[in-house]
C-alpha positions as CSV (number, residue, x, y, z in Angstrom):
1,X,0.0,0.0,0.0
2,X,1.5,3.4,-1.0
3,X,2.7,5.4,2.0
4,X,2.8,2.3,4.2
5,X,5.8,1.5,6.4
6,X,5.3,-2.2,5.8
7,X,6.4,-4.4,2.8
8,X,5.9,-8.0,1.8
9,X,9.2,-9.8,1.2
10,X,8.9,-13.0,-0.9
11,X,11.7,-15.5,-1.4
12,X,11.7,-16.3,-5.1
13,X,12.1,-19.8,-6.5
14,X,13.7,-20.5,-9.8
15,X,10.2,-20.9,-11.4
16,X,9.1,-17.4,-10.1
17,X,11.8,-15.2,-11.8
18,X,9.1,-13.8,-14.0
19,X,7.9,-11.8,-11.0
20,X,11.0,-9.6,-11.6
21,X,9.3,-7.3,-14.1
22,X,11.3,-4.1,-14.2
23,X,13.2,-3.1,-17.3
24,X,16.1,-1.4,-15.4
25,X,17.5,-1.7,-11.9
26,X,20.3,-0.1,-10.0
27,X,22.3,-2.5,-7.9
28,X,23.5,-1.1,-4.6
29,X,26.1,-2.9,-2.5
30,X,27.2,-1.6,0.9
31,X,30.6,-2.9,2.0
32,X,33.4,-2.2,4.5
33,X,37.0,-1.7,3.4
34,X,39.9,-1.9,5.9
35,X,41.5,1.0,4.0
36,X,38.6,3.3,3.2
37,X,35.9,2.3,5.7
38,X,32.2,1.9,4.8
39,X,31.3,2.4,1.1
40,X,28.4,2.0,-1.3
41,X,28.8,0.8,-4.9
42,X,25.9,1.5,-7.3
43,X,25.7,0.0,-10.8
44,X,22.8,0.0,-13.3
45,X,21.7,-3.4,-14.6
46,X,19.0,-4.5,-17.0
47,X,15.9,-6.4,-15.9
48,X,16.8,-9.1,-18.4
49,X,20.2,-9.6,-16.8
50,X,18.7,-9.8,-13.3
51,X,16.0,-12.3,-14.4
52,X,18.8,-14.5,-16.0
53,X,20.9,-14.4,-12.8
54,X,18.0,-15.0,-10.4
55,X,17.3,-18.7,-11.2
56,X,21.0,-19.6,-10.8
57,X,21.2,-17.7,-7.5
58,X,18.0,-19.4,-6.2
59,X,19.4,-22.8,-6.9
60,X,22.6,-22.1,-4.9
61,X,22.7,-23.1,-1.2
62,X,24.5,-20.0,-0.1
63,X,22.3,-17.5,-2.0
64,X,18.7,-16.5,-2.0
65,X,16.6,-14.1,-4.1
66,X,13.9,-11.9,-2.5
67,X,11.3,-9.7,-4.0
68,X,9.9,-6.8,-1.9
69,X,6.4,-5.6,-2.7
70,X,5.1,-3.0,-3.4
71,X,8.5,-1.4,-4.2
72,X,9.6,-4.1,-6.6
73,X,13.1,-4.1,-5.0
74,X,15.0,-7.4,-5.6
75,X,17.7,-8.6,-3.1
76,X,20.3,-11.2,-3.7
77,X,21.3,-12.4,-0.2
78,X,24.5,-14.3,0.4
79,X,25.5,-15.7,3.8
80,X,29.1,-15.2,2.7
81,X,29.1,-11.7,1.2
82,X,25.9,-10.0,2.4
83,X,23.1,-8.4,0.5
84,X,23.1,-6.8,-2.9
85,X,20.0,-4.6,-3.5
86,X,18.5,-4.0,-6.9
87,X,16.2,-1.0,-6.9
88,X,13.8,-0.6,-9.9
89,X,14.7,2.4,-12.1
90,X,18.1,4.0,-12.9
91,X,19.3,7.6,-13.1
92,X,18.6,9.2,-16.5
93,X,21.5,8.8,-19.0
94,X,23.2,6.0,-17.1
95,X,24.9,3.1,-19.0
96,X,23.1,-0.2,-18.4
97,X,25.0,-3.5,-17.9
98,X,23.6,-6.3,-20.0
99,X,21.3,-4.1,-22.1
């Protein structure tokens, strides 16, 4: 519901990757560097690329794919690395990986 502080998060199975419907996403990874401290890395990706990666990730024991509704945000969760967030939409004029 728009304006709500609550979201539904659904763990996607390999058969449900069609639920990822956006054309473009921006991946966002928050990490920690011993040299530079906390950092965020953002990268534009295509929806087709994300849909092709999701089934492989969903079949891996150390990864899971989650879809947040109503925002449409996709999260790849790794117990080893952490979370990579894919927000639907990219800044105007950005290059898209896998387009």
